[in-house]
DOLOZA-726379 format. One record per residue: residue number from 1; residue in one letter; x negated, y, z of N, C-alpha, C, O in turn. Coordinates in steps of 0.1 Angstrom, whole numbers. Atoms other than C-alpha are relative to their C-alpha. Last residue first. Example, Ala and Ser with C-alpha at 12.3 -4.5 7.8 and 13.67 -1.06 7.14 Angstrom:
REM DOLOZA-726379
REC  pos  code    n.u    n.v    n.w   ca.u   ca.v   ca.w    c.u    c.v    c.w    o.u    o.v    o.w
REC    2     s      9    -11      0   -137    -11     71      8     11      8      3     22      9
REC    1     a     -9    -12      0   -123    -45     78     -9     12      0    -19     12      7
REM end
This chain:
REM DOLOZA-726379
REC  pos  code    n.u    n.v    n.w   ca.u   ca.v   ca.w    c.u    c.v    c.w    o.u    o.v    o.w
REC  321     i     14     -4     -5   -150   -194    107    -10     -5      0    -20      1      5
REC  320     l      3     -4     13   -117   -209     89    -17      5      2    -26      4     -7
REC  319     s     10     13      9   -114   -236    114     -5      3    -10    -11     -5    -17
REC  318     f     10      1    -12   -104   -201    141     -7    -11     -8    -20    -11     -7
REC  317     c      9    -11      1    -79   -194    111    -11     -2      5    -21     -1     -2
REC  316     y      2      3     18    -62   -229    111     -9     14     -2    -19     11     -8
REC  315     a     12      6      2    -59   -224    153     -8     -3    -13    -20     -7    -12
REC  314     l     16     -6     -7    -43   -195    150    -11     -7     -4    -21     -4    -10
REC  313     y      8    -12      8    -18   -209    127    -11      6      6    -22      8      0
REC  312     g      4      5      5    -10   -238    154     -8      9    -15    -20      8    -20
REC  311     g     14     10     -4     -7   -221    180     -6     -4    -10    -18     -2    -10
REC  310     l     11    -12      0     17   -197    162    -11     -6      3    -22     -4     -3
REC  309     f      5      0     13     41   -230    146    -14     14      3    -23     16     -5
REC  308     l      3     12     13     40   -244    179     -7      5    -13    -18      2    -17
REC  307     i     14      0     -5     49   -210    198     -8    -14     -3    -20    -13      1
REC  306     s      9    -11      6     75   -207    175    -12     -1      8    -22     -1      2
REC  305     h      3      4     15     88   -245    181     -7     13     -7    -14     12    -17
REC  304     w     10      9     -1     87   -237    218     -3     -3    -11    -15     -5    -13
REC  303     r      9     -9      3    113   -206    207    -14     -8      2    -24     -3     -3
REC  302     k     -8     -4    -12    143   -232    192    -21     10      4    -30     10     -4
REC  301     t     14     -4     -7    140   -234    157      2      1     13     12      7     16
REC  300     g      9    -12     -3    174   -247    141     -8      0      9     -6     -7     19
REC  299     d     -7     -5      8    200   -281    136     -3     21      0      5     30     -1
REC  298     h     -5     -7     -8    177   -294    168     14     14     -7     20     23     -1
REC  297     r     -2      2    -15    175   -325    156      2     13      6      9     12     16
REC  296     h     -2     11      2    169   -321    116     11     -3     12     23     -5     10
REC  295     l    -11     -2      6    157   -289    115     12     -6      5     21      0     11
REC  294     i     -8    -13     -5    132   -294    135     11      2      0     18      4     10
REC  293     p     -6      2    -11    129   -329    123      4     10      7     14      8     13
REC  292     i    -15     10      2    125   -314     85      3     -4     15     14      2     18
REC  291     l    -14     -1     -1    104   -286     96      9     -7     -1     20     -5      3
REC  290     i     -3      2    -11     75   -306    104     11     10      0     18      9     10
REC  289     i      0     11     -5     66   -316     67     10      7     16     23      5     15
REC  288     t    -14      3      7     66   -281     56      9    -13      9     19    -12     15
REC  287     f    -15    -13     -3     39   -270     79      8     -2     -3     16      1      5
REC  286     a     -8      2    -11     19   -303     74     13      8      7     24      6     13
REC  285     l    -14      8      2     26   -298     36     -3     -3     14      7     -7     19
REC  284     m    -11     -6      8      0   -265     42     11     -9     -2     21     -3     -2
REC  283     i    -12     -7    -10    -19   -282     68     11      5     -8     22      3     -4
REC  282     p     -4     11    -10    -33   -312     44     13      9     10     25      6     13
REC  281     l    -11      9      8    -36   -286     15      6     -5     12     17     -1     16
REC  280     d    -11     -8      2    -61   -265     35     14     -5     -5     25     -1      0
REC  279     r     -6    -11    -13    -84   -287     56     16      7    -11     28      4     -9
REC  278     q     10      4    -13   -106   -315     35      7      9     10      2      7     21
REC  277     l     -8     13     -2    -78   -318      3     -8     -2     14     -6    -12     20
REC  276     l    -15     -3     -8    -86   -275     -2     -2    -14      6     -7    -13     17
REC  275     d      4     -2    -11   -131   -287     -7     18      0      4     21     -8     13
REC  274     p     -5     13    -13   -118   -307    -35      0      4      9      9     -1     16
REC  273     t     10      4     -8   -120   -272    -56      4    -11     10     12     -9     19
REC  272     l     -6      1    -12    -93   -268    -82    -15     -5      8    -23    -12      3
REC  271     q      7     10     -6   -102   -256   -120      4      6     16      7     18     19
REC  270     f      9     -1     -8    -75   -238   -137     -7     -7      9      0    -14     17
REC  269     p      2     11     -4    -53   -234   -171    -14      1     14    -23      8     11
REC  268     k     15      7     -1    -46   -201   -179     -6    -14      8    -11    -12     19
REC  267     i      5    -11      7    -12   -186   -192    -19     -8     -2    -26    -10    -11
REC  266     m     -5     -8     14      5   -215   -184    -10      5     -5    -18     -1    -13
REC  265     g      8     10      7    -18   -224   -151      9     -2    -13      3    -10    -20
REC  264     t     18     -3     -1    -11   -188   -136      2    -12    -12      4     -9    -24
REC  263     l      2     -8     12     26   -191   -149    -14      2     -1    -21      4    -12
REC  262     g     -5      1     19     31   -224   -131     -3      8     -8     -7      3    -19
REC  261     l      8     12      5      7   -219    -98      4      0    -12     -3      4    -21
REC  260     v     14     -2      0     31   -188    -93    -16     -6      0    -26      2      1
REC  259     m     -1     -7      8     64   -203   -102    -15      7      1    -23      4     -9
REC  258     f     -3      1     11     61   -234    -87      1      7     -7      2      2    -19
REC  257     l      5     13      5     42   -235    -55      4      2    -20     -4      3    -29
REC  256     n     13      1      3     48   -198    -48    -11     -8     -6    -21     -5    -12
REC  255     f     10     -5      6     76   -202    -52     -7      5     -6     -9      9    -17
REC  254     m      0      8     16     89   -227    -34     -3     10    -10     -6      4    -21
REC  253     n     10     12     -2     69   -214     -5      2     -7    -12     -6    -13    -19
REC  252     s     17    -11      8     88   -181    -13     -9     -8      4    -20     -2      6
REC  251     g      2     -7     17    120   -200     -9    -10      8     -4    -11     14    -15
REC  250     i      2     11     11    111   -215     20      3      2    -11     -2     -5    -20
REC  249     v     14      4      2    103   -184     37     -3    -11     -8    -13    -13    -15
REC  248     n     13     -7      7    131   -162     23     -9    -10      3    -16    -14     -7
REC  247     g     -4     -2     14    158   -188     33     -8      5     -6    -12      0    -17
REC  246     i      8     12      0    148   -191     68     -2     -3    -14    -12     -8    -18
REC  245     l     10      0     -9    158   -153     73     -9    -15     -7    -20    -14    -12
REC  244     l      7     -3     11    186   -154     50    -16      1      2    -25      2     -6
REC  243     g     -8      6     15    205   -182     68    -14      7    -11    -22      1    -18
REC  242     p     17      8      7    190   -164     98      0    -11    -13    -10    -16    -18
REC  241     e      1     11     12    214   -137     92    -12    -11      2    -22    -12     -4
REC  240     n     -8      8     -1    218   -112    124      2    -10    -11     14    -14    -10
REC  239     r    -13      7      4    211    -85    107      7     -9      4     19    -10      1
REC  238     r     -4    -15     -2    181    -71    129     16     -4     -5     26     -3      2
REC  237     l     -1     -1    -14    168   -105    120      8     10      4     18      4      6
REC  236     a     -9      9     -2    169   -102     84      2     -5     15     13    -11     17
REC  235     s    -11     -4      8    149    -72     86     12     -9      0     22     -4      4
REC  234     i     -2     -7    -11    126    -89    105     11      8      0     19     10      9
REC  233     s     -5      9     -8    126   -115     76      2      3     12      6     -6     20
REC  232     s    -14      4      9    124    -86     45      7    -10     18     18     -7     23
REC  231     a     -9    -17      3     93    -69     65     13     -6     -1     20     -4      9
REC  230     l      0     -3    -20     73   -104     78     10      8     -5     21      3     -3
REC  229     e     -8     11    -11     80   -117     38      3      7     13     14      9     16
REC  228     p    -15     -6      2     68    -80     24      8    -11      6     18     -8     12
REC  227     l     -5    -10     -7     38    -89     45     18      5     -5     28      8      1
REC  226     s    -18      5     -7     32   -120     27      8      9     10     18      6     15
REC  225     t     -6      4      8      4   -106      3     13     -6      6     24     -6      0
REC  224     g     -2    -12     12    -18    -91     28     13     -3     -9     22      5     -7
REC  223     i     -9     -5    -14    -16   -124     52      3     15     -9     14     18    -13
REC  222     a    -14      9     -2    -24   -147     20      8     12     10     20     14      8
REC  221     a     -7      1     12    -54   -120      3     16     -7      3     26     -4     -3
REC  220     l     -8    -20      5    -64   -108     37      7     -7    -10     19     -8     -7
REC  219     t     -6     -6    -12    -69   -153     49      6     20     -7     18     23    -11
REC  218     l     -9      7    -11    -68   -181     26      7     17     12     18     21     17
REC  217     g    -14      2      7    -76   -155     -5     11     -9     12     23     -8     13
REC  216     i     -6    -12      3   -108   -143     14     14      0     -6     22     10     -3
REC  215     i     -1     -9    -16   -119   -175     27     11     14     -3     22     17      2
REC  214     l    -16      7     -3   -115   -187    -12      4     -1     15     15     -5     19
REC  213     e     -9     -7      6   -140   -160    -23     15     -6      3     27     -1      1
REC  212     s     -9      6     12   -162   -169      0     11      6     -5     18     14      2
REC  211     i    -12     13     -3   -179   -146     26      7     -9    -13     10     -1    -22
REC  210     g      2     17      2   -210   -131     20      8     -7      2      6    -19      3
REC  209     f      5      4    -15   -206    -93     38     -3    -19     -4     -5    -28      5
REC  208     y     12     -9     -8   -212    -73      5     -3     -5     12    -14     -2     18
REC  207     r     15     -3      7   -198    -98    -21     -8      6     16    -18      1     22
REC  206     a      7     14      3   -165   -106     -5    -15     -2     -1    -21    -10      6
REC  205     l      0      8    -17   -158    -72      7     -5    -11      3    -13    -14     12
REC  204     d     14     -6     -3   -166    -63    -31      1      1     12    -10      6     17
REC  203     v     14      4      5   -141    -87    -40    -13      3      5    -23     -4      7
REC  202     a      6     11     -9   -117    -79    -16    -10     -5     -7    -19    -11     -1
REC  201     g      6      1    -17   -114    -43    -31     -2    -12      8     -9    -10     18
REC  200     n      9     -7      3   -109    -49    -67    -10     -3     11    -21     -9     13
REC  199     i      9     14      6    -84    -79    -60    -14     14      2    -22     11     10
REC  198     f      2      9    -12    -63    -48    -36    -11    -12     -7    -20    -15      1
REC  197     l     10     -7     -9    -68    -24    -67     -4     -9     13    -15    -11     18
REC  196     n      9     -2      5    -51    -48    -92    -10      9      9    -22      8      6
REC  195     s      8     12     -2    -24    -61    -70    -16      5     -5    -25      3      3
REC  194     g      0      3    -13    -10    -23    -63    -12    -18      4    -20    -20     13
REC  193     g     10    -12     -7     -9    -13    -92     -6     -3      7    -18     -3      6
REC  192     g     10      1      8      9    -42   -104     -8      5     -2    -17      1     -9
REC  191     l      7     10      1     31    -45    -77    -15      0     -8    -26     -3     -3
REC  190     l      9     -4     -8     39     -3    -82     -7    -16      6    -18    -15     10
REC  189     v      7    -11      5     55     -9   -115    -15     -5     13    -26    -12     12
REC  188     l      5     18     13     74    -48   -108    -11     18     -3    -19     14    -10
REC  187     g      2      7    -11     89    -18    -76     -8    -13     -9    -10    -23     -3
REC  186     v     11     -7    -10     98      8   -100    -11     -7     11    -21     -2     16
REC  185     i     16     -4      5    114    -19   -121    -10     13      1    -19     15     -6
REC  184     i      9     10      8    133    -35    -98    -10      5    -10    -22      2    -11
REC  183     l      8      2    -13    145      0    -81     -9    -15     -3    -20    -16      1
REC  182     a     14     -8      0    154     10   -116     -6      1      8    -16      8      8
REC  181     l      9      4      7    176    -23   -118    -12     12     -4    -22     10    -11
REC  180     a      9     13     -1    194    -17    -87    -11     -1     -7    -22     -3     -2
REC  179     p      6      0     -7    204     19    -97     -7    -10      3    -19     -9      2
REC  178     l     10    -12     -1    217     14   -125    -11      1      5    -22      1     -1
REC  177     l     10     10      4    241    -17   -115    -15      6     -4    -25      0     -2
REC  176     a      2     -4     13    259     -1    -88    -11     -8     -9    -20    -14     -4
REC  175     e     14     -2      2    267    -24    -63      2      9    -10     12      8    -17
REC  174     p     11     10      7    306    -31    -63    -13     11     -1    -12     23     -4
REC  173     k      8     -3     10    327     -2    -39     -9    -17     -5    -13    -25      4
REC  172     a     16    -10      1    342    -13     -5     -2      0    -18      3    -10    -24
REC  171     g     -4    -15      1    384    -20      1    -14      9     -2    -15     21     -1
REC  170     n      9     -9    -12    375    -52     12      3     13     -3      1     21      7
REC  169     e     -6      6    -12    403    -70    -10     -9      8     12     -4     11     23
REC  168     r    -14     -5     -3    388    -48    -38      9    -11     13     18     -4     16
REC  167     s     -2    -15      0    355    -58    -36     13      7      2     15     14     12
REC  166     d      1     -6    -13    359    -91    -32      2     12      3      9     16     12
REC  165     e     -9      6     -6    378    -95    -69     -4      3     22      4      7     31
REC  164     a    -12     -7      0    351    -75    -82     12     -2      9     15      7     16
REC  163     p      5    -11     -9    322    -97    -69     14     12     -1     18     18      9
REC  162     s      7    -12     10    338   -125    -82     -1     12      8      6     16     17
REC  161     k    -13    -15      4    355   -147    -54    -15      5     -7    -27      4     -3
REC  160     k     -2    -12     -9    327   -181    -45     10     11     -7     12      7    -19
REC  159     s     -5      9    -14    323   -220    -49      7     17      7     14     19     17
REC  158     g    -12      7      3    316   -215    -87      8     -2     14     18     -8     14
REC  157     i    -13    -14      7    293   -183    -83      9    -10     -3     19     -5     -9
REC  156     n     -5    -10    -11    271   -207    -53     11      3     -7     22      1     -3
REC  155     n    -10      5    -11    270   -235    -79      4     11     10     16     12     13
REC  154     r    -15      4      3    261   -218   -107      9     -5     10     21     -4     11
REC  153     y    -14    -11     -2    234   -197    -87     11     -8     -9     22     -3     -6
REC  152     t     -4     -4    -10    219   -228    -77      5      9      1     13     11     10
REC  151     i    -12      9    -10    217   -246   -107      7      7     13     19      5     16
REC  150     v    -11     -3      9    201   -211   -129      6    -16     11     14    -12     19
REC  149     t    -10    -12     -3    177   -213    -97      9      2    -12     14     13     -9
REC  148     y     -6     -3    -16    168   -248    -94      4     12     -1     16     13      3
REC  147     s    -10      8     -1    160   -252   -137     13     -1     18     25     -2     19
REC  146     i    -13     -6      9    139   -220   -137     15     -9      4     25     -5      9
REC  145     l    -11    -13     -8    121   -232   -105      7      1     -9     18     -2     -6
REC  144     t    -11      4    -10    116   -268   -125      3     11      8     14     11     12
REC  143     l    -13      2      3    107   -250   -157      6    -10     12     18    -13     11
REC  142     f    -16     -8      4     81   -234   -141     10     -5     -3     19     -1      3
REC  141     f     -1     -8    -11     61   -265   -123      6     15     -6     17     16     -1
REC  140     f    -13      6    -11     66   -284   -150      2      8      4     11     15     -1
REC  139     l    -15      3      6     48   -261   -175     12     -5      7     24     -1      7
REC  138     g     -4    -16     -2     21   -250   -152     14     -9     -8     25    -14     -4
REC  137     l     -5     -1     -8     14   -292   -153      4     13     10      6     13     22
REC  136     a    -16      4     -3     16   -290   -186      2     -3      9     14     -8      9
REC  135     r    -12     -9      4    -12   -263   -186     14     -9      2     24     -4      7
REC  134     p      1     -2     14    -39   -284   -164     20     10     -3     29     13      4
REC  133     f    -17     -3     -3    -46   -278   -125      6      1    -18      8     12    -22
REC  132     h     -1     -7     15    -80   -295   -127     14      2      3     21     -6      9
REC  131     t      6     -9      3   -103   -312    -99      5     10     -6     -2     20     -8
REC  130     y      6      0      9    -87   -342   -100     -6     10     -3    -11      9    -15
REC  129     a      8     13     -3    -80   -347    -63     -6      0    -15    -16     -7    -16
REC  128     t     12     -5     -2    -70   -311    -71     -8     -9      4    -20     -7      5
REC  127     a     13     -5      9    -45   -324    -92    -13      4      5    -23      5     -3
REC  126     l      2      7     10    -29   -348    -68    -11      5    -11    -21     -1    -15
REC  125     m     11     10     -5    -30   -324    -39     -7     -9     -9    -19    -11     -9
REC  124     l     15     -2      0    -12   -301    -62     -7    -10      6    -14    -16     -2
REC  123     m      7     -1     14     14   -327    -69    -11      6     -1    -21      2     -6
REC  122     v      9      8      4     18   -333    -32     -8     -2    -11    -20     -6    -11
REC  121     s     17     -2     -4     24   -294    -23     -4    -19     -5    -16    -20     -9
REC  120     g     13    -14      6     48   -294    -53    -12     -2      9    -24     -4      5
REC  119     s      5     10     13     66   -327    -38    -12      8     -8    -23      5    -12
REC  118     v     12     11    -14     68   -314      3     -5     -5    -18    -16    -10    -19
REC  117     v      6     -2     -4     85   -280    -14    -12     -8      2    -23     -4      3
REC  116     l     12     -8      5    106   -294    -37     -8      4      6    -18      1     -2
REC  115     l      5     14      6    121   -318     -8     -8      4    -10    -19      0    -10
REC  114     l     14      9    -12    122   -287     18     -5    -12    -11    -17    -16    -12
REC  113     e     11    -10      0    144   -267     -9    -13     -7      6    -25     -8      2
REC  112     t      2     -2     15    171   -294    -15    -22      8     -4    -32      6    -10
REC  111     w     11     12      7    169   -301     20     -3     -3    -12    -11    -12    -15
REC  110     v     14     -6      8    180   -261     25    -10    -16     -1    -22    -16     -3
REC  109     e     -1    -14     11    216   -264     35    -13      5     -4    -14     17     -8
REC  108     k     -9      2     16    214   -302     48     -1     12     -8     -2     11    -21
REC  107     l      9      7     14    189   -296     75      5      0    -10     -1      3    -20
REC  106     t      1     17      1    211   -271     96     -6     -7    -11     -6     -3    -22
REC  105     l      1      3     17    199   -235    102      3    -12      3     -3    -17     12
REC  104     t     -9     13      0    202   -214    135      1     -4    -14      3      4    -23
REC  103     l     -4      1     15    170   -193    141      8    -16      2      5    -27      6
REC  102     p      0     12      7    158   -186    178     10      0    -12     20      7    -10
REC  101     m    -16      3     -2    152   -147    186      2    -13     -8      2    -13    -21
REC  100     i    -15    -13      0    125   -126    189     11     -9     -1     22     -6      4
REC   99     l      4     -1    -17     98   -161    195     10     11      1     17     10     11
REC   98     g     -4     10     -7    113   -174    163      1      5     14     10      3     22
REC   97     c    -16     -1      1    105   -145    141      8     -7     11     17     -2     17
REC   96     i     -3    -10     -9     67   -148    152     18     10      0     23     20      6
REC   95     g      1      0    -14     66   -181    142      1     13     16      3     13     29
REC   94     l    -12      8    -11     87   -184    117     -7      4     11      0      8     21
REC   93     i    -14     -9      1     66   -155    101      9     -8      6     18     -3     13
REC   92     l      5    -16    -10     27   -163    114     19      1      1     25      5     11
REC   91     g      7      1    -13     28   -207    110      4     16      4      6     18     16
REC   90     i     -2      8    -16     56   -209     86     -6      5     12      0     11     21
REC   89     n    -13     -5      3     51   -177     59      5     -7     13     10     -1     23
REC   88     a      0     -8    -11     11   -182     71     14      1     -1     18      5     10
REC   87     i      6      7    -12      6   -217     55     10     13     14     17     11     24
REC   86     n    -10     15      1     24   -210     20      0     -1     17     10     -4     23
REC   85     s    -13     -9     -6      7   -175     22      6     -9      3     15     -7     12
REC   84     g      1    -10    -10    -29   -193     25     15      6      5     19      7     16
REC   83     v      1     16    -17    -18   -225      2     -4     15     12      4     14     22
REC   82     v    -11      5     -1    -12   -192    -25     -1     -9     10      6     -6     20
REC   81     n    -11     -9     -2    -40   -169    -17     21     -6     -1     31     -1      3
REC   80     g     -2     -3    -14    -64   -196    -17     11     12      4     17     13     15
REC   79     i     -8      9     -7    -54   -206    -50      3      1     13     13     -2     20
REC   78     m    -15      8      5    -57   -172    -64      2     -9      4     14     -8      8
REC   77     i     -6     -8     -8    -89   -162    -43     17      4     -5     26     11      1
REC   76     d     -1      4    -14   -107   -196    -59     13     17     11     21     15     21
REC   75     t     -9     14      1    -98   -190    -95     -3      4     15      3     14     20
REC   74     y     -1      2    -17   -110   -154    -90      5     -9      2     14     -8     11
REC   73     g     12      7      1   -122   -151   -138     -3     -3     23    -14     -6     29
REC   72     q     11     -4     -3   -105   -119   -140    -10    -10      8    -18     -7     16
REC   71     l     12     -8     16    -76   -133   -153    -11      6      0    -16      7    -12
REC   70     s     -2     10     12    -68   -158   -124    -11      6    -12    -22      4    -17
REC   69     a     11     10     -6    -72   -130    -97     -6     -5     -8    -18     -2    -10
REC   68     t     13    -13      3    -50   -108   -119    -12     -6      5    -22     -5     -2
REC   67     l      1      0     13    -21   -139   -118    -15     11     -2    -24      8    -10
REC   66     s      8     13      8    -28   -146    -85     -3      3    -12    -15      2    -15
REC   65     v     11      3     -7    -23   -109    -68     -9    -14     -9    -20    -14    -13
REC   64     f     12     -6      6      5   -105    -90    -17     -1      4    -26     -2     -4
REC   63     l      0      0     14     24   -135    -82    -11     10     -7    -21      6    -14
REC   62     e     12      8      4     17   -133    -46     -3     -2    -13    -14     -4    -17
REC   61     p     15     -5     -5     28    -98    -44     -7    -10     -5    -16     -9    -12
REC   60     v      6     -7     15     62   -112    -66    -13      5      6    -21      5     -4
REC   59     s     10     13      1     67   -137    -34     -5      9    -13    -15      5    -19
REC   58     t     14     -5    -11     86   -108    -17     -8    -11     -1    -14    -16      9
REC   57     g      3    -12      1    111   -109    -48    -10      3      9    -18     12      7
REC   56     f      6      0     15    118   -146    -51    -10     14      0    -21     14     -5
REC   55     a     13      4     -5    123   -147    -12    -12     -2    -15    -24     -4    -16
REC   54     v      9     -8     -8    147   -121    -17    -12     -9     -1    -23     -3     -2
REC   53     v      3    -14      5    164   -132    -50     -9      4     12    -19      9      8
REC   52     t      3     -1     16    165   -173    -47     -6     16      1    -18     17      0
REC   51     l      8     17      4    165   -189    -10     -8      7    -14    -20      7    -18
REC   50     g     12      1     -4    172   -154      9     -4    -11    -10    -16    -12    -11
REC   49     i      9     -9      2    201   -148    -20    -14      2     10    -23      9      6
REC   48     v      5      0     13    211   -182    -17     -7     10     -4    -17      9    -10
REC   47     l     13     12      0    214   -181     23     -5     -1    -14    -17     -3    -15
REC   46     p     14     -3    -12    233   -146     24    -13    -10     -1    -25     -7     -2
REC   45     s     -8     -3    -12    264   -156     -5    -21      4      6    -32      3      1
REC   44     m     12     13     -7    257   -147    -45      3      2     17      7     13     21
REC   43     g    -10      5     -9    285   -122    -56     -8    -15      6     -3    -26     10
REC   42     l      0     12      6    263   -112    -87     12     -6      7     21    -11      1
REC   41     r     -9     -1      6    269    -77    -71      4    -13    -12     14    -14    -20
REC   40     r    -11      1     -1    252    -91    -46     13      5     -7     25      3     -4
REC   39     a     -8     18     -1    226   -105    -64      9      4      7     17     -5      7
REC   38     l      1     10     12    216    -69    -81      8    -14      6     18    -20      1
REC   37     r    -12     -6      5    217    -52    -46      6     -5    -10     18     -7     -8
REC   36     t    -11      7     -9    196    -80    -33     14      9     -4     26      6     -4
REC   35     a     -4     18      2    174    -75    -64      7     -5      7     13    -15      3
REC   34     g     -5      4     15    168    -38    -60      7    -11      0     19    -11      2
REC   33     s     -8     -9     -2    159    -36    -22      9     -3    -12     20    -10    -11
REC   32     v    -13      8     -4    140    -66    -32      4      9      6      2      4     18
REC   31     m     -9      9     12    121    -44    -60      9     -7     10     20     -8      6
REC   30     t     -9    -10      6    114    -13    -34      4    -14     -8     16    -15     -8
REC   29     e    -15     -1     -8    103    -37     -4     11      8    -13     23      7    -13
REC   28     g     -8      7     -3     79    -53    -30     13      0      9     23     -7      9
REC   27     g     -7      5     14     67    -22    -45      8    -14      4     19    -15     -1
REC   26     g    -15     -9      9     61     -5    -11      5     -5    -11     17     -4    -12
REC   25     v    -12      2     -6     44    -40      2      9      9     -1     21      6      0
REC   24     l     -3     16      1     18    -41    -25     16     -2     10     27     -7      6
REC   23     i     -7      2      9     13      0    -22      8    -19     -4     19    -21     -9
REC   22     i     -8     -8      0     -1     -6      7     11      2    -10     23     -2     -7
REC   21     l    -14     12     -9    -17    -37      5     10      8     -2     20      4     -8
REC   20     g     -5      8      8    -35    -19    -23      7     -9     10     16    -18      8
REC   19     g     -8    -10     13    -46     12     -3      8     -8     -7     19     -3     -9
REC   18     i     -9      0     -3    -56    -13     21      8     10     -5     20     13     -3
REC   17     v     -7     12     -7    -80    -33      3     14      8      4     25      4     -1
REC   16     a     -7      8     13    -92     -3    -20      7    -10      6     18    -11      0
REC   15     l    -11    -12      4    -98     20     13      6     -5    -10     18     -1    -12
REC   14     v    -10      8    -14   -121    -14     26     16     10     -7     27      5     -9
REC   13     a     -4     12      3   -137    -13    -10     10     -5     12     18    -15     12
REC   12     l    -14     -1     14   -142     26     -9      5    -12     -1     16    -12     -7
REC   11     f    -14     -5      1   -154     20     26      9      0     -8     21     -3     -8
REC   10     i    -12     13    -13   -178     -7     21      8      8      3     18      2      5
REC    9     s     -6      7     10   -194     15    -11     10     -9      7     21    -14      3
REC    8     s     -8     -7      6   -201     43     12      6     -8    -11     14     -4    -19
REC    7     f    -11     -4     -8   -221     23     35     15      7     -6     26      6     -1
REC    6     f     -9     11     -2   -240      8     11     12      4      8     23      0      6
REC    5     a     -6      4      7   -248     42     -4      8    -14      3     18    -18     -1
REC    4     q     -5     -7     -4   -260     55     31     11     -3    -14     23      1    -12
REC    3     e    -19      0    -10   -276     27     37      8      9      0     15      9     10
REC    2     n      4     -5    -16   -299     25      5     12      4     10     24      8      8
REC    1     m    -10     -7     -4   -289      3    -26     -6      5     14    -11     -3     22
REM end
């Protein structure tokens, strides 16, 4: 390959990555908008919307990228995307948002979700020790998340007025159903196209510069697919809804573990590199566990916690070099 062709290929790869990320963010925002409208029509609270609809919606880019990577045989990008996204969600997103405004939330409000994330992380570490993620574990992860979502929805609806009653009392019109569904469908189409474009560009870049696919997944793919979480979290800050923000982050991590890995493992069981146990998985678990004493003792995050999150995340990124 001559020099001109080399740089032309590099340019196309970078263009594919940037274009794929733009489409992913646009698709994620479109789908989250539709999903949030649908959730409000169903009468869900802001915290539950954050833990389920917004969290799951903003994590759909991770799902599409991971499924695409796994089906194309790039397992390291898939697992790196999940682990790196979970680390970025707490270290980067909570760190940035907590610096802008301290986040108030009690541990009891998200205890179940944090326990699920910790349990899923430990099970992933055990599977990594055996270097294999079997289909049975994928099915267990998938059913766990489905059960959690159904139970959470039923508990939330059971303690609230119906959307129709609430709308009549407030004099507001209920959210229209068809526009919400249309936004969800358009978002899913954009996510599918963006994930294919992004993966192709990321793999080409990894080959050109001799970077391992795992590092690409832990950094470029992880940060790129976490942009919808960052955008929705900043939006929640503007509306002064810290519960929606923290629920989004914790719920996204739960979705990444149980839905992304679960569905991917069900479709195509995959191998796990033991190298993940030396650095990445323990750091992912540590970022989750540190939230427990912070929320328990302070009923939310302080700015020095955010500095700790950001400092830890930057140190982690430097360790990858």
